[in-house]
N, C-alpha and C positions, 0 to 999 in steps of 0.2 A: 435705628438700630443697625447693628452689622448683619451681614448675611451668615446664617448658621452654617451653611456649606463651607464658607471660607474658614469659619472657626474650626470645623472638623478637619479640613484639609491642611491648614497652616496655623495651628494654634501658637507656635512660637512667635509668628508675626503679631498676633494679638497681644500676647505677653509683653513683647518688646514695645508695643504702642502704649499699653498701660504703664509699663515702667517709665517711658519718656514722659507721660502726662503726670507721673508722680501718684497714681492711682493704685488701688488694690490689685495686685497680679493674681492672687489666689482665687478670685472670682472667676477666672478663666477656667481653671480646673473644676471648680464647683459647678460651672455651667455646662462643661463637657459631661460631667457625671450625671447631672439632671437631665441633659438631652439624651444621653445613652439609656437612662432609666425610662425615660418617656418612650423612646422607640422600642425598647425590649418589652415593656408592659403593653404597648400597642400590639406588637407581634403576639404576645401571649393572649390578649384579648380576642384578636381575630382567630387564633387557633381554638380557643375555648368556645367561641361563638359557632364556629364551623362544626366542632363536635357536638355542640348543643343541638344544632339544627338536624344533624344526622340522627342523633338519639330520638329527637322529636318525631321523626319519620317512623321509627321502629315501635314506639310505644302503642300507638292505635292497633297494631297488628299482633301485639303480644297479649298472652293470657297468663293468669295465675301467678305462680312464683316468678316467672320470668319478667312479667309486667311490674310486679312489686319491686324487683331489683332494678329495673331500668328506671322506675319513678324515684327510687332512691339515689341512683346516679344522677338523674335529672336534677334533683334537689342539690346535690353537691355541686353539679356544673353550674347551676344557677347562682349560688353563692361564690363560686370561683370567678364566674363572668363579672359579678358585681365588684368583686375585690380588685380584679384586674383593671376594670373601667375607672374605679376610685384611684387606684395607684397611677394610672395613666394621667387622669386629670390632675392629680397632686403633682406629679413630675412635670407636666405641662406648665402649671401655674408657677412652680419653682423655677423652671428654665426661663419663663417669661420674665419673672421678677429679676432674675439675675442678668438677663440680656438687657433689661432696661438700665442697669447699673453700669453697663460698659460704655465708655466713650467711643466716638468714632475713631477709626484708624488713622493715626498721624501720618501725614504725607512724608515720604522719606527725605525731602529736601528741607524739612522744618528744622531749625536749630533746636537742639535738645537743651532743656534747662528751665529755669524759673523766670519770673517777670523781668528781670534785668538782663537775660541772656538772649535778647533778640539781636538780629543783624540788621544794619541800616542798608537798604537797597539804593536809595538816592536822596539827595537833598536839593530842594528847589527854592527859588526866590532868594532874595537879599535881606539879611537881618539888618534893620536900621542902626546906625551908630548915633544914639540920642546925645551923647556927650559932645560929639562932633557938631551936632545941630544946636548945642548950647542950652539944652534943658534936660531935666530929669523926668522920665516918663512916670505918670500916675498910673496906679492900678485901675482895673476896670470898674471897681465900686466907686471909687472917688470920681472917676469920669462920669459913670452913670448917674450918680447922685447930682452932679453938676448940671447934666443934660436934662435932668428931670425924666430920666429913663428907667431907673431901677430903685425900688423901695423894699429893702429887706426888713426894715424894723417893723413895718405894718404887716408884712408877710408873716414875721415871727409872732407878732401879737394875735393875729387871726388863726394861724395854723401851726405855729411852732418853727424850731429851727430848720434850716435848709428849705424854706418856702420863700417866695418873693412875689412882688408885684412888678410887671413891666408896665410903665406908665408914659404917656406922651410918646416922646421920641423912641422909647423902648419898645412900645406896643407897635409903633409904625415900622420900626426896624425889623421885628419879628415878622410882621406881615409881608414886608418886602423881601426878606430872605425866603420865606416859604413860597411866595409866588415865583420869584426868580429859580428856586430850585425845582419847582414843578414845571416851570417852562423849559429848563434844561432837560429834565427827565422826559417830558412829552415829546420834545424834539428828537430825543434818542430812541423813541419808540415804545416808551413805557406808558401803560394805561393808569391815569391817576386814580387813586382809591382813597376814600374816607372810611376807615375800619372801626369796628367796635372796640372799646376800651375794656370791656368785660368779656371773658371767654370761659368756657367750660374746662374742667380738669384735663380732659383728653387733649384739647388743643394745646394746653400748657405743657403737658407731659410729652406730647408728640414732638414738639419743638426742642425738647431737652432742657426745659427751665425748671423742671421739678427734681433735678438731681443736685449737682454741686452749687447751682445758682438759686436753690429753693429759699435759702434764708433772705434773699433780696426781693423776694415776691410778696406782694400784698394779697392775702387770702380773705374773701368775705365768708366766714364760716356758715353763717345763718342761711346763705343762698347757694353756697358751694360755687362761687365764681372767683376768678382771679382777675386782678387789674394787670394789664399788660404792661411789661417794662419797655416794649418796642413793638411796633406794628409788624414786625417779622412774624409774631405769633398769629395773629388773624390771617396774615397773608399766606403763611405756609399751610394753614388749615382750610384755606378758601376752597381748595379742590379735595379736601378730606373725603376718602372713601369713593373717589371717582376715578374713571378711566378716561384719559384724554387722548384724542386722536393724535398720532405722531405728527401729521402734517400741520398742526396748530403751533408746534414749537418753534422758536422758544415763546414762552409766556413770560412777560415782564411787566411787574406792577410797581408803582411808586405811591407808597402809602403815607398819608398824613395822619398823625394821631397824637393825642396826649400819651405820656409814658410815665409809669409809676414805679419807683425803686426804693427799697427800705434803706439801701446804702449800709446794710449790716456790716460790721467790722471796719467801717471807715471813721470811727470816732476819732476826732481831732484832725482829720485830714481835709484840706480844702474848706475850712469852715467859713472863710471870708468870701463874701459875694455870692455869685451864682454859678461857679464852675461845677460844684458837685451838689445836686439837689434832689429832692423827693419826687418832684413832678416837673416835666418839661415837654415841649412839643418837638417832634422830629419828623423829617421826610426820610423814608426808608426805601431803598430799591430791593425788589425781591424777584428772583428768576426761577422758573422751572425749565429745564433742558434735558436733552438726552445725556446720559451719563458720560458719554465719550466726549461730549462738548464742555463738560464742567470747568476744566482747567483754562481753555480758552475764554469762557464766559467770566471766570474769575479775573483773568487779565483785563477784560473789557470793563468790568466793575471797577477795578482800581483806576483805569484811565479816566472813567467819568468822574470819579472823586477828585483825581488830580486836575481835571478840567474845572470843576467846580471851585476848588480852593485857589487855583490860579487866577480864575476870574475875580475872585475877591481880593486878589493882590496880596495874599498872606504868604509869608515864608514858612515852609513846612519841610518835613522829611518823611519818607516812607520806610517803614520797618517790616521785617518778617518776624511775627510774633513767635516766641519760644514755645515749645511743646507744652510745658506745665502752665501756660497762661492762655491756652487756646479756647477753653470753653468746651463743653461736652460734645456738641454737634459738629464742630469744625474740624476739618482735616488739615486746614491751612488758613492762616488769617494775616491779611496785610493791614497794618494801621497807617493813617496819615496823621502826623502830629505836627501841630502849628506851633511857632515860636512865640512864647508869652514873655514879652520884655521884662516886666517886673518880677517874674520868676526866675528869669535867666535860664530857661530850659524849654524843651519841646514838650507839648502835652497833646494827648489823643483828642482828635476832632472826629475822625471817621474810621470805620473798620469795614473791611470786605472779607467775607468768610465763604469758603467752599465747604459745603456739608455733604457733598457727594449724594449717595442714596439714603443716608442715615435718617433724616427727618421724613422722607417720602415713605420709607418702610414703616416707620412708626404711625404715620398718618394714613397709609394705604392710598397713596397718590401714585397712579400708574399711567403708562402710555401704551396704546395699541398700536403696533406697527405690523400691518398685515395680520397674520395669525398670532403673532407674538405679543404677549402682554408682560410688561416689566416695570419696576420702580423707575421714577424720574430722579434726576438729581436736583437739589435746591441749592441756591446761593443767596446771600444777603449782603447789602452794603449800605452803610449810612451815607446819605447824601448831605443833610444838613440836621445836626443836633443844635437847636436854636441857642440855648443859653451859652454853650461853650463857644459856638461860632461869634456870637455877640462879644464875649470876653476878648477873643482874638482880634476882632475887627476894632473894638474901642481902643485896645492897647497898641496895636500896630499902626492905626491910622490917626492917632491923636496929634494934635499940634500944640505948639507952645502956649497958645492963648486958652487952652482947655476945649477947643472945639474938636471935632472928629471929621475927617475927610470921608466922604461916601464913594466908594469904588463905583466906576461907570456902570457895572452890571446892575446895580441896585437902584440907580437914579430914576429909571422909568417908573419904578414902583413906589418912589417917594416924592412924586410930583416934580421931578427934575431936580431936586435939591442936591447940591454938590457937598454941602457941609451941615453937619448938626452943630447947632450953636448951644452954648450954656444958657439955661434960663435964669431969670431973676429969682433970688431966694424968696 
C-alpha cells in the first residue's frame, strides 16, 4: 500500500497515478475523508477518555446530589467514549479497505496508456529468415508432438482445456531449463528456494493479487487457501511481520514453483499449444532492498533476464510497460518479449517489476538501520516461465528436418545433446 502521509501531503500525485492506471480516482477523496474521520474521532476519543479519568477522581470525594450528578455525567461520558471508539474503529476499517484498493504510484517515466501503449527500449538478437533457409517454420505444437515432447490431447482428457503433459524430450527440456536458470541465479548471488503452492489470504492480498488480478486466482473456499500464480507471493511473504537488519540487505531469492492461473477473460486467446495455460512451472527472482536502491536493483533484474534470454540464443525485445497494464503492485515494469516465428510477433517471456515499498507495507516487512525502522522495497523478475520458453526455443531453433538445436547453455543438463530429434510415431 502507499504511504498515507504521502497521500495527505500530495493527493494530486495519487489522483494522477490512479488516472494513468485507468483506475477509480474518486477512491482517493473517499480515503482522505475516511482518514480525516479516523484521526478526528481518535482525537475526540482521547479527549473524552481524559475527561472520564478526571471525573473518576472526583466521584469518590463527592457526596449527595453532587455525587449523583457526577455519576450521571460519568454515564454520559462512558457512552460517548464507546461511541467515539466505535467511530474510530469504523473509520479505520474504512480507510484500510480503501487503501487496499489503491494501486502503487506509477513511476513518472512510465508511458501512459493501455496494453498497446508500451515503448520499446531495445531489440536484441537476430530474427531468422526461414524463407532464405528454404523451409517454412512449424509451430511449437507440431514440433513438440513430433519430438514426443508435448501432449495436449491427453492433458485435455485428464484436466480440461489449457492443460498439457510434457513427455520425454519435453520433460527433459523443462528440467534442463530449470537447472540452468537456477545455476545462473545462484551464480548471481540468489538463494534458491522451493516455495509453497498454497498460501493464506493475507499473503495473496499483501502482494496485491486480490485486487484487479483476483479473477485469475484459484481459491480453495473450504480451506481458505489460494493457489499461487507465481512464487512472487510466497517469496514476498517469506519475511512477513519481520524486521530485517539493514546490513543483511539485499536479500535475493530464486523461487521455483508450480503456478496456477484461471486465465479469466482470455477465452479464445492462444488456445493452441502451451503458450497460455492454467498450470506451469517457473523460476522467479525476488529481491528485498533499501528503498533508495530499488531503481538500481530493477535495472539489475532486467540485465539478469537479458543474460538468460541471450544465453538461450533467442531474439527478443525489451519494452517499458504502459501505466494501464502494470498490475497493482508495480510502479514500473519491463517485459522481455521473444520473437515467435509462426506468430510473426514478439510475445512476453519475462517481466521485471519494481514494487517500491508497496508490498512491504502491506506485509509489514521492515528493516532496522540503527534506531530507524522502515519498510523495505520489493522487486520481482521472471527468470524462466517454462512453457513459453519452450515455445520460443522450439520455434526459433527448429531445423528443416523437424529436429531442434539445443543452445550450448542447456547441453550440460541434457547429457551433452546438441539436437532434439523427432521420435518414431
